[in-house]
C-alpha positions as a printed Julia matrix, in Angstrom:
464×3 Matrix{Float64}:
 -14.2    10.31   17.02
 -14.3    11.7    20.55
 -11.17   11.45   22.65
 -10.85   13.57   25.77
  -7.05   13.73   26.07
  -5.39   16.31   23.83
  -2.04   14.52   23.95
  -1.4    11.2    22.24
   1.67    9.03   22.64
   2.43    6.45   19.94
   4.51    3.45   21.0
   5.94    2.28   17.69
   5.62    5.68   16.05
   7.63    4.75   12.96
   5.19    2.15   11.6
   3.47    3.15    8.39
  -0.02    2.6     9.83
   0.87    4.54   12.97
   2.18    7.41   10.85
  -1.23    7.96    9.24
  -2.85    8.22   12.68
  -0.15   10.6    13.92
  -0.74   12.87   10.93
  -4.51   12.67   11.45
  -4.29   13.77   15.08
  -1.79   16.52   14.25
  -4.34   17.84   11.74
  -6.92   17.9    14.56
  -4.67   19.97   16.81
  -3.46   17.24   19.17
  -0.01   17.23   20.73
   1.64   14.06   19.35
   4.75   12.27   20.59
   6.06    8.73   20.44
   8.82    6.15   20.48
  10.41    4.03   17.79
  13.45    1.78   17.84
  15.28    3.29   14.86
  15.34    6.56   12.98
  14.12    6.3     9.39
  13.2     8.61    6.54
   9.58    8.35    7.71
  10.31    9.24   11.35
  12.44   12.18   10.25
   9.55   13.43    8.12
   7.09   12.96   10.99
   9.4    14.95   13.26
   9.42   17.79   10.73
   5.62   17.71   10.74
   5.47   18.06   14.52
   5.69   14.59   16.09
   8.18   14.5    18.97
   9.9    11.12   18.55
  12.41    9.44   20.85
  14.52    6.4    19.97
  15.18    5.53   23.62
  12.71    3.07   25.18
  13.25    4.17   28.79
  10.54    5.89   30.8
  12.77    8.95   31.21
  12.76    9.4    27.43
   9.01   10.06   27.44
   8.46   13.86   27.23
   8.02   15.3    30.7
   4.53   16.65   30.08
   3.39   13.15   29.0
   4.49   11.58   32.31
   2.47   11.38   35.51
  -0.71   12.64   33.84
  -2.87    9.65   32.8
  -6.0    11.83   32.48
  -4.34   13.97   29.8
  -2.7    11.39   27.53
  -4.05    8.66   25.27
  -1.51    5.92   24.48
  -1.64    4.07   21.15
   0.6     1.08   20.46
   1.4    -1.38   17.71
   1.29   -5.13   18.46
   4.73   -5.38   16.84
   6.13   -4.12   20.16
   6.86   -6.71   22.88
   4.34   -6.79   25.7
   7.06   -6.02   28.26
   8.22   -2.87   26.49
   9.4    -0.48   29.27
   7.29    2.47   28.18
   4.15    0.39   27.63
   4.64   -1.23   31.02
   4.92    2.22   32.62
   1.79    3.56   30.96
  -0.24    0.52   31.97
   1.0     0.51   35.55
   0.11    4.2    35.9
  -3.44    3.77   34.64
  -3.11    5.48   31.26
  -5.75    4.61   28.64
  -3.96    2.29   26.21
  -5.38    1.23   22.82
  -4.06   -0.76   19.88
  -3.57    1.11   16.63
  -6.39   -0.93   15.08
  -8.8     0.06   17.87
  -8.14    3.75   17.27
  -8.53    3.33   13.52
 -11.8     1.51   14.14
 -13.11    4.35   16.31
 -12.25    6.89   13.63
 -13.77    4.98   10.74
 -16.97    3.79   12.44
 -18.31    7.31   12.1
 -17.99    7.16    8.3
 -18.79    4.98    5.31
 -15.6     2.94    5.25
 -14.17    1.22    2.2
 -11.97   -1.46    3.79
  -9.47   -3.34    1.62
  -8.34   -6.7     3.01
  -6.35   -9.66    1.73
  -2.99  -11.37    1.88
  -1.75   -9.08   -0.88
  -2.97   -6.05   -2.81
  -4.29   -4.1     0.2
  -2.02   -1.09   -0.11
  -2.26   -0.69   -3.88
  -6.04   -1.2    -4.14
  -6.84    1.08   -1.2
  -4.48    3.72   -2.61
  -6.09    3.46   -6.05
  -9.58    3.86   -4.55
  -8.45    6.83   -2.44
  -6.87    8.5    -5.48
 -10.01    7.89   -7.54
 -12.27    9.41   -4.88
  -9.85   12.29   -4.36
  -9.75   12.95   -8.13
 -13.55   13.14   -8.18
 -15.68   15.76   -6.39
 -16.58   13.13   -3.75
 -13.23   13.07   -1.87
 -12.38   10.86    1.09
 -10.38   10.45    4.26
  -7.79    7.73    3.67
  -5.49    5.82    6.03
  -3.08    3.96    3.79
  -0.35    1.38    4.34
   2.15    3.07    2.04
   3.31    6.55    1.09
   1.26    7.39   -2.0
   3.59    9.1    -4.46
   0.81   11.3    -5.83
   0.59   13.04   -2.44
   3.83   12.07   -0.67
   1.7    10.95    2.27
  -0.29    7.97    3.53
  -3.09   10.2     4.81
  -5.74   12.03    2.77
  -8.22   14.33    4.49
 -11.6    15.73    3.49
 -13.79   17.96    5.63
 -16.95   17.04    3.71
 -16.71   13.5     2.36
 -18.68   10.75    4.14
 -16.16    8.11    3.0
 -13.01    6.76    4.57
 -10.62    4.38    2.82
  -8.75    1.93    5.03
  -6.21   -0.82    4.58
  -7.73   -3.65    6.62
  -4.76   -5.53    8.06
  -5.25   -9.15    9.1
  -2.06   -9.23   11.19
  -3.0    -9.79   14.86
  -6.66   -9.78   13.67
  -6.51   -5.98   13.52
  -9.25   -5.78   10.88
 -11.77   -7.13   13.36
 -11.93   -3.62   14.86
 -13.49   -2.19   11.68
 -17.11   -1.74   10.61
 -16.93   -1.74    6.8
 -19.51   -0.18    4.54
 -17.74   -1.84    1.62
 -15.34   -4.71    2.35
 -12.97   -5.84   -0.4
 -11.03   -9.11   -0.12
  -8.31   -9.53   -2.73
  -6.66  -12.8    -1.64
  -6.64  -15.27    1.23
  -3.42  -17.21    0.68
  -2.16  -18.21    4.16
   0.23  -15.79    5.87
   1.13  -14.75    9.43
   1.06  -18.36   10.57
   3.08  -17.24   13.6
  -0.19  -15.6    14.67
  -2.82  -17.96   13.22
  -1.13  -21.34   13.34
  -3.16  -22.92   10.52
  -4.7   -22.01    7.18
  -8.12  -22.84    8.63
  -7.7   -20.27   11.41
  -6.5   -17.71    8.86
  -9.58  -18.23    6.68
 -11.86  -18.13    9.72
 -10.46  -14.7    10.57
 -11.47  -13.41    7.14
 -14.9   -15.04    7.47
 -15.42  -13.17   10.73
 -14.34   -9.95    9.01
 -17.22  -10.37    6.54
 -19.64  -10.55    9.48
 -18.67   -7.0    10.47
 -20.03   -5.36    7.29
 -22.85   -2.9     7.9
 -26.36   -4.21    7.04
 -26.62   -1.68    4.18
 -23.14   -2.5     2.92
 -21.35   -4.53    0.28
 -18.88   -7.4     0.1
 -16.57   -7.49   -2.93
 -14.72  -10.8    -3.32
 -12.03  -11.88   -5.75
 -13.14  -14.97   -7.64
 -11.64  -18.34   -6.75
 -10.99  -17.77   -3.05
 -11.19  -20.63   -0.54
 -12.93  -18.26    1.84
 -16.51  -19.05    2.85
 -17.86  -15.59    3.76
 -20.61  -14.97    6.3
 -22.04  -11.53    5.51
 -25.09  -10.53    7.5
 -28.63   -9.87    6.31
 -28.88   -6.97    3.89
 -25.26   -7.12    2.72
 -24.97   -7.4    -1.06
 -22.12   -9.52   -2.45
 -20.29   -8.98   -5.75
 -17.29  -10.71   -7.29
 -14.36   -9.43   -9.32
 -11.45  -10.9   -11.22
  -9.24  -10.46  -14.22
 -11.23  -12.79  -16.47
 -14.47  -13.46  -14.6
 -16.77  -12.08  -11.92
 -19.37   -9.3   -11.79
 -16.5    -6.9   -12.47
 -13.83   -8.15  -14.91
 -11.47   -7.04  -17.68
 -11.7    -7.68  -21.4
  -9.81   -6.54  -24.49
  -6.46   -6.34  -22.62
  -3.76   -4.75  -24.79
   0.01   -4.46  -24.21
   2.02   -1.91  -26.16
   5.5    -0.45  -25.57
   5.44   -0.64  -21.79
   1.77    0.3   -21.36
  -1.44   -1.62  -20.68
  -4.98   -0.84  -21.85
  -8.13   -2.75  -20.92
 -11.9    -2.4   -20.76
 -13.77   -2.94  -17.48
 -17.05   -4.84  -17.59
 -19.38   -3.92  -14.7
 -22.92   -5.13  -13.89
 -24.21   -1.91  -15.47
 -21.9    -0.92  -18.34
 -18.41   -1.24  -19.83
 -15.74    1.39  -19.18
 -13.33    1.4   -22.08
  -9.62    2.19  -22.42
  -8.39    2.13  -18.85
  -4.62    2.44  -18.51
  -2.96    1.81  -15.12
  -0.37    4.48  -14.34
   1.91    1.68  -13.11
   1.7    -0.64  -16.14
   2.28   -4.04  -14.54
   0.01   -7.02  -14.99
  -1.14   -7.34  -11.37
  -2.49   -3.78  -11.5
  -5.27   -4.96  -13.82
  -6.75   -6.91  -10.89
  -5.94   -4.09   -8.47
  -7.63   -1.48  -10.65
 -10.74   -3.64  -11.05
 -11.05   -3.99   -7.27
 -10.54   -0.28   -6.6
 -12.92    0.94   -9.29
 -15.59   -1.63   -8.35
 -15.48   -0.57   -4.69
 -15.9     3.1    -5.6
 -18.73    2.33   -8.04
 -20.58    0.42   -5.31
 -20.85    3.65   -3.3
 -23.42    4.77   -5.86
 -21.74    8.13   -6.34
 -22.01    9.58   -9.84
 -18.4     9.43  -11.0
 -17.87    9.71  -14.73
 -15.99    7.22  -16.89
 -13.58   10.0   -17.86
 -12.8    10.73  -14.18
 -12.07    7.03  -13.67
  -9.78    6.97  -16.71
  -7.95   10.07  -15.51
  -7.49    8.69  -11.99
  -6.13    5.35  -13.19
  -3.71    6.88  -15.7
  -2.35    9.43  -13.2
  -1.96    6.93  -10.34
   1.72    6.84   -9.4
   1.35    4.1    -6.8
   2.6     3.78   -3.24
   6.31    3.81   -2.65
   7.82    0.32   -2.82
   4.98   -1.06   -4.97
   6.49   -1.59   -8.42
   8.52    1.57   -7.97
  10.75    2.18  -10.98
  14.13    3.6    -9.96
  15.73    3.33  -13.39
  14.25    2.88  -16.86
  16.59    3.44  -19.79
  18.31    1.77  -22.74
  21.85    0.58  -22.03
  24.87    1.04  -24.26
  24.25   -2.41  -25.73
  20.78   -1.34  -26.86
  19.03   -3.52  -24.29
  16.8    -2.22  -21.46
  18.47   -1.32  -18.17
  15.78   -1.25  -15.5
  15.65   -1.23  -11.69
  12.3    -1.91  -10.0
  11.58   -2.19   -6.28
   8.59   -4.03   -4.85
   7.41   -4.77   -1.3
   6.5    -8.39   -2.18
   7.36  -10.66    0.76
   4.97  -13.62    0.33
   5.56  -16.39   -2.26
   2.45  -15.54   -4.27
   3.33  -11.85   -4.28
   6.84  -12.67   -5.51
   5.48  -14.85   -8.31
   3.06  -12.07   -9.34
   5.87   -9.49   -9.29
   8.19  -11.61  -11.4
   5.47  -12.43  -13.93
   4.37   -8.8   -14.16
   7.92   -7.67  -14.94
   8.32  -10.55  -17.4
   5.23   -9.34  -19.28
   6.77   -5.87  -19.63
  10.26   -7.06  -20.59
   9.81  -10.55  -22.08
  13.16  -10.58  -23.9
  15.3    -9.3   -21.01
  17.37  -11.14  -18.41
  15.66  -10.77  -15.01
  17.8   -10.64  -11.86
  15.95  -10.77   -8.53
  17.38   -9.68   -5.18
  15.21  -10.96   -2.34
  15.48  -10.15    1.36
  13.34  -12.67    3.29
  11.19  -11.11    6.01
  10.83  -12.97    9.34
  12.37  -16.28   10.39
   8.92  -17.79   10.95
   7.68  -16.89    7.46
  10.89  -18.31    5.95
  10.41  -21.53    7.92
   6.74  -21.86    6.92
   7.1   -21.04    3.22
  10.7   -21.87    2.24
   9.64  -24.29   -0.49
   7.06  -21.89   -1.9
   9.58  -19.01   -1.87
  12.04  -21.19   -3.8
   9.42  -22.16   -6.38
   8.5   -18.5    -7.0
  12.1   -17.3    -7.19
  12.98  -20.09   -9.61
  11.03  -18.16  -12.27
  13.8   -15.51  -12.38
  16.91  -15.87  -14.52
  19.21  -15.06  -11.61
  18.6   -14.85   -7.85
  20.55  -13.08   -5.1
  19.42  -13.73   -1.52
  20.19  -11.39    1.36
  20.12  -12.5     5.03
  16.71  -12.68    6.7
  15.33   -9.38    8.01
  14.2   -10.37   11.53
  11.81   -7.47   12.28
  10.1    -8.42   15.55
  11.57  -11.93   15.81
  14.52  -13.71   17.36
  16.43  -16.17   15.14
  15.09  -19.7    14.73
  17.83  -22.38   14.83
  18.44  -23.94   11.43
  16.46  -21.29    9.51
  18.32  -18.88    7.23
  18.22  -17.58    3.66
  20.16  -20.72    2.72
  17.0   -22.69    3.59
  15.41  -21.08    0.53
  18.54  -21.04   -1.63
  19.01  -24.82   -1.45
  15.54  -25.36   -2.96
  15.73  -22.83   -5.82
  15.71  -24.67   -9.16
  18.09  -22.3   -10.88
  21.84  -22.56  -11.34
  22.3   -18.79  -11.19
  21.7   -18.29   -7.48
  23.8   -17.01   -4.6
  23.82  -15.58   -1.07
  25.17  -12.06   -0.54
  25.9   -10.04    2.57
  24.47   -6.53    2.47
  27.93   -4.98    2.56
  28.86   -6.92   -0.6
  25.63   -6.32   -2.52
  26.77   -3.31   -4.54
  29.85   -5.15   -5.79
  27.71   -8.18   -6.63
  25.29   -6.05   -8.67
  28.14   -4.32  -10.54
  29.49   -7.73  -11.55
  26.11   -9.13  -12.58
  25.74   -7.22  -15.85
  21.99   -7.06  -15.22
  19.3    -5.94  -17.65
  16.24   -5.88  -15.41
  16.91   -5.82  -11.66
  13.98   -6.47   -9.31
  14.48   -5.92   -5.56
  11.92   -7.65   -3.32
  11.17   -7.77    0.4
   9.46   -6.03    3.31
  12.64   -5.26    5.26
  15.22   -2.53    4.71
  16.47   -3.49    1.25
  14.85   -0.3    -0.05
  17.36    1.76    1.95
  20.11    0.53   -0.39
  18.44    1.65   -3.6
  19.88    5.2    -3.71
  23.4     3.73   -3.46
  22.6     1.03   -6.03
  21.28    3.64   -8.45
  24.3     5.88   -7.9
  26.7     3.03   -8.6
  24.83    1.94  -11.72
  24.77    5.49  -13.05
  28.52    5.78  -12.52
  29.31    2.75  -14.68
């Protein structure tokens, strides 16, 4: 990538995708600064690494040497910011070059062989698995991930020699249309972001267009059973994958004492005894997608390297992250798991994966809905998924970028849950509610800030 300015300002610097770019440009010697609305663990870490972050959105809060010098500064922004954001308005009015995060990522990755992981769910885990596999092998990669990978405590991996980049291809705001994939993976196309797309048809069309962007010498890897009608160009080779069927699929799946083993059937051979480091059911599909994408590069990676990478994969933070795993005084499991699931199908997959690990245990789910619009569009589906838990606690909606919608609240979901053990809880009362619940397996779900409460939850549980 060639960018003339040696200073880059990130508007929305605390986003996980923005963080990877900030770290990338720091590694290249750029001066990096930015704005975010709130201080978080991630922004504090970025500040330690050298990003100058302000939490004030006024023009005066922009570092002095980034003001009045449009020829020296590149501005990068996230579409989650409002279009009338004071700092963005200033930069545009003063003639600064302004690019979306996805445009910058596209510029970086177009100079490489990009493995782009798309889909309603599974993007972060599959891309992280593929990055870890390549990084475990002699091939290596540059990776821009949508979660902090616990193996490296970062969402950025760098290689000075590898021709490959691994990218989470985000469909929000059609960001993935900026990419030029060498290998495109599509895990799922269940409708989401209807505040952007409006209809399922428009959502599917966006994915179809994404398949048109694959390089002529590239590959398309599709999960079986999708509604999507892809339109890859001439020369693009298409493969399928799935748990039970497809060109890449699992067989001989074995569950034993909290672990999973399976064999992977590929078009060329069978790789035996793969064991996901995070032993939940959905990671069978995720591992198949990640391994298949890496195998399609044609690089000579041994079966033993693949086994080692899968078994040592610790996962991204907030993707089936175990905070507590022990036997309680009553001899039953006492487990706390956190997962980023915020779509009805993701929630169902999370609940069923935990059920498979702990089939005899009472499952309590705490869910923090994310966005008023998503709650409005999928309230019935959320309720159906949550009804599979033994007990459900709903927190208020996390609004993120949205203003409230009249008549839409967590109670909209609660009223439709087919389970007598359900309740609403304010965040300030959650700890007390958990202490009184006598839980066995506690699963916290949502894309908001529920994760910030986990250290306190764990401390309270340990004090009992």
